[in-house]
C-alpha positions in Angstrom: 12.9 38.7 -6.5 13.8 37.0 -9.7 16.3 34.7 -7.9 13.5 33.6 -5.7 11.0 33.2 -8.5 13.8 31.0 -10.3 14.4 28.8 -7.3 10.6 28.2 -6.9 9.9 27.6 -10.5 12.7 25.0 -10.9 12.0 22.6 -8.2 10.0 19.3 -7.7 7.5 19.7 -4.9 7.7 17.4 -2.0 6.1 16.5 1.3 6.9 18.8 4.3 8.3 16.4 6.8 10.9 16.2 9.2 10.3 12.6 9.6 12.1 9.7 7.8 9.7 8.3 5.3 10.0 4.7 4.4 9.0 3.9 0.8 7.3 0.5 -0.4 6.1 -0.6 -3.7 3.3 -3.3 -4.1 1.7 -5.1 -6.9 -2.1 -5.5 -7.4 -1.9 -8.7 -9.6 -4.7 -9.7 -11.9 -4.9 -13.1 -13.3 -7.4 -14.3 -16.1 -8.9 -17.7 -15.6 -11.4 -19.3 -17.8 -12.0 -15.8 -19.4 -12.9 -14.3 -15.9 -10.5 -11.7 -14.1 -9.3 -12.6 -10.5 -7.1 -10.7 -8.0 -4.3 -12.6 -6.5 -3.7 -11.9 -2.7 -1.1 -13.6 -0.3 -1.6 -14.7 3.2 1.6 -13.7 5.2 3.8 -16.4 6.9 3.3 -16.7 10.7 7.0 -16.6 10.9 7.2 -12.9 9.7 7.8 -10.3 12.2 5.6 -7.7 10.6 1.8 -8.4 10.3 2.1 -12.4 10.4 -1.0 -14.0 9.1 -2.3 -11.1 7.4 -3.7 -10.6 3.9 -1.5 -8.5 1.3 -0.4 -7.8 -2.1 3.1 -8.7 -3.1 5.6 -6.1 -2.4 8.2 -4.6 -0.1 10.6 -1.9 0.7 12.5 -0.1 -2.1 16.1 -1.2 -2.3 19.0 1.0 -3.5 19.5 -1.4 -6.3 15.8 -1.0 -7.8 15.5 1.1 -10.8 12.3 2.6 -9.7 9.3 1.7 -7.3 7.7 -0.1 -10.3 10.9 -2.2 -10.5 10.6 -2.9 -6.8 7.0 -4.2 -7.1 7.8 -6.6 -9.8 11.2 -7.9 -8.0 9.1 -8.6 -4.8 6.5 -10.2 -6.7 8.7 -12.5 -8.4 10.6 -13.5 -5.3 7.5 -14.0 -3.1 5.6 -15.9 -5.8 8.3 -17.8 -7.4 7.8 -16.5 -10.8 9.8 -14.6 -13.7 9.7 -11.0 -14.6 8.5 -12.2 -18.2 5.4 -13.5 -16.3 4.4 -10.0 -15.2 3.0 -7.2 -17.3 2.6 -3.8 -15.8 -0.9 -2.1 -16.7 -0.4 1.1 -14.8 0.2 2.9 -11.5 -2.4 3.6 -8.8 -2.3 6.6 -6.6 0.4 7.0 -3.8 -0.4 6.3 -0.2 1.1 8.3 2.5 0.0 6.7 5.8 -0.1 8.5 9.2 3.1 6.8 10.3 5.5 8.1 7.7 5.1 5.1 5.3 4.8 6.0 1.5 3.4 3.3 -0.7 3.6 3.2 -4.5 1.1 0.8 -6.0 0.8 -0.7 -9.6 -1.4 -2.9 -11.3 -0.1 -5.9 -13.3 -1.2 -9.0 -15.1 0.2 -12.2 -14.4 0.3 -14.9 -17.1 -2.8 -17.3 -16.5 -0.6 -20.4 -17.2 2.3 -19.7 -14.9 2.9 -21.9 -12.0 3.2 -20.3 -8.6 5.8 -21.2 -6.2 5.3 -19.1 -3.1 8.2 -18.7 -0.8 7.1 -20.3 2.5 9.2 -18.0 4.5 7.0 -15.1 3.4 3.8 -16.6 2.0 1.7 -18.9 3.7 -0.8 -19.2 0.8 -1.7 -17.4 -2.4 -5.3 -17.2 -3.3 -7.7 -15.7 -5.9 -11.0 -13.7 -5.6 -13.0 -12.7 -8.7 -12.6 -9.0 -9.5 -16.6 -8.9 -10.1 -16.9 -9.3 -6.2 -15.0 -6.3 -5.6 -16.8 -4.3 -8.3 -20.1 -5.2 -6.7 -19.1 -5.0 -3.0 -18.6 -1.8 -1.1 -16.0 -1.8 1.7 -16.8 -1.4 5.4 -14.9 1.7 6.5 -14.2 2.6 10.1 -12.1 5.4 11.6 -9.3 5.1 14.1 -8.2 8.2 16.3 -4.6 9.8 15.7 -3.6 11.7 18.9 -1.0 14.2 19.4 1.1 13.1 22.5 4.2 15.6 23.4 7.3 14.1 24.8 8.0 14.7 28.4 10.5 17.5 27.6 8.1 19.3 25.3 8.5 23.2 26.1 4.8 23.6 27.1 6.0 27.2 28.5 6.5 28.3 24.9 2.8 27.9 23.6 -0.5 29.3 24.7 -2.1 27.5 27.6 0.9 25.3 28.2 0.2 21.8 29.2 -3.8 22.7 28.7 -3.1 23.4 24.9 -6.0 22.0 23.0 -4.2 19.3 20.6 -6.1 18.5 17.7 -7.1 14.9 17.0 -6.8 13.3 13.5 -8.8 10.5 12.0 -7.4 7.6 9.8 -9.9 5.6 7.7 -9.6 1.8 8.1 -11.1 -0.3 5.2 -12.4 -3.9 5.3 -13.5 -6.3 2.6 -14.7 -9.8 3.7 -14.7 -12.6 1.3 -15.5 -16.0 2.8 -13.1 -16.7 5.6 -10.7 -14.0 4.3 -10.6 -10.4 5.9 -8.8 -8.0 3.8 -8.3 -4.9 5.6 -5.9 -1.9 6.4 -3.5 -0.8 3.7 -4.3 -3.6 1.4 -7.9 -2.8 1.4 -7.2 0.9 0.9 -5.1 0.2 -2.1 -7.7 -2.3 -3.6 -10.5 0.5 -3.0 -8.2 3.0 -4.9 -8.2 0.5 -7.8 -11.8 -0.2 -7.8 -12.6 3.6 -7.7 -10.4 4.1 -10.6 -11.8 1.4 -12.9 -15.2 2.1 -11.9 -15.1 5.7 -12.7 -17.3 7.0 -15.5 
């Protein structure tokens, strides 16, 4: 009994998952302009294979050479926006997002020097633009739901479960957030991370 207690006490808790979880890190960048705070967003290049033309925060997959997820967020931000590490100050972490499709996202809030000159990498970034923080503080997101269905593979052993092929599989729901500003539609993971940030700084 004592050996079991010891093994349970001296371990770091993790997610129960047999799936390979891909980890990413992003930076939610704040820039001060004329005494007002703005959020910086990227419009993804149309030449990218994943989510071309969508709005996102700077970030990417965690590489083996990265010291930490926070280091990933800074590295990706500098690469995508053409700035230096000294131009970025980390203010703190947001909550970790685990999606329905085995993606784990670490998010950090950082400030970028207001006098820095951005040189976005056109291979990744079609446009970098700013939206006042006050807009998001005053605007609630539109939230809808998508269904997540269980679909067994053809070789699933239905004979081993009650009711076989008529088993009542549960359906999950996955929230999808939207913020609209002018012609920009900020949605999905980016909007969800943004909402997490707004909820944290708005809490009393």
